[in-house]
C-alpha positions in Angstrom: 4.0 22.7 17.6 5.6 26.2 17.2 3.6 29.3 16.2 4.4 28.9 12.4 3.2 25.3 12.5 0.1 26.3 14.4 -0.8 29.1 11.9 -0.1 26.8 8.9 -2.3 24.1 10.4 -5.1 26.7 11.0 -4.8 28.0 7.4 -5.4 24.6 6.1 -8.7 24.1 8.0 -12.0 24.0 6.2 -13.1 27.1 8.2 -10.3 29.3 6.9 -10.5 27.8 3.4 -14.2 28.7 3.3 -13.4 32.3 4.4 -10.7 32.5 1.7 -13.2 31.3 -0.8 -15.7 34.0 0.2 -13.0 36.7 -0.3 -12.1 35.2 -3.7 -15.7 35.1 -4.8 -16.9 38.5 -3.5 -13.7 40.5 -3.3 -11.9 41.8 -0.2 -13.6 45.2 -0.4 -17.1 43.7 -0.4 -19.1 43.4 2.9 -18.8 39.6 2.7 -15.1 39.7 2.0 -14.4 42.2 4.7 -16.3 40.0 7.2 -14.5 36.9 6.1 -11.1 38.6 6.4 -11.9 39.8 9.9 -12.9 36.2 10.9 -9.6 34.9 9.5 -7.7 37.6 11.4 -9.5 36.8 14.6 -8.6 33.1 14.3 -5.0 33.7 13.6 -4.8 36.5 16.2 -5.9 34.0 18.9 -3.0 31.7 17.9 -0.6 34.6 18.1 -1.8 35.8 21.4 -1.7 32.2 22.9 2.0 31.9 21.9 2.9 35.4 23.1 1.3 34.7 26.5 3.1 31.4 26.7 6.4 33.1 25.9 5.8 35.8 28.6 5.1 33.1 31.2 8.1 31.1 30.2 10.3 34.2 30.4 9.0 35.2 33.7 9.5 31.7 35.2 13.0 31.3 33.8 14.5 34.8 33.8 12.7 36.9 36.5 13.1 36.7 40.3 10.1 36.7 42.5 11.0 40.3 43.5 11.0 41.3 39.8 7.6 39.7 39.3 6.2 41.4 42.4 7.6 44.7 41.2 5.9 44.2 37.8 2.6 43.3 39.5 2.8 46.4 41.8 3.5 48.6 38.9 0.5 47.4 37.0 -1.7 47.7 40.1 -0.5 51.3 40.6 -1.1 52.1 37.0 -4.7 50.8 37.3 -5.2 52.7 40.5 -4.0 55.9 38.9 -6.3 55.3 35.9 -9.3 54.8 38.3 -8.4 57.9 40.2 -8.4 60.0 37.0 -11.7 58.4 35.9 -13.3 59.2 39.2 -12.1 62.8 39.0 -13.6 63.1 35.6 -16.9 61.7 36.8 -16.9 64.1 39.7 -16.5 67.0 37.2 -19.8 65.9 35.6 -21.4 66.5 39.0 -23.7 63.4 38.7 -23.8 62.8 42.4 -24.1 59.3 43.8 -26.9 57.0 44.6 -26.2 57.5 48.3 -27.4 61.1 48.3 -30.0 60.8 45.6 -33.7 61.3 46.3 -35.0 58.0 44.9 
């Protein structure tokens, strides 16, 4: 099943039909309609994410060398480490101290 078929199949489920009925009865701008629309979005978003991830994995397996994959992993790890370093610096600016040198 491709992504379009998966989305069409989901749209035809009783779950989505029920949410669409809520929107029709209460209106999209109502609290009920807004919640129903969000629930529809979440369901369809999960399908979209699943197919995107599968495409990324397929691309990596067929088009990327192991060195390319390792470089990508290293870049993400470095980005995460840089973010953590910035976060720690910001926390240090708050001068909260640590549990190691607290007087509990």
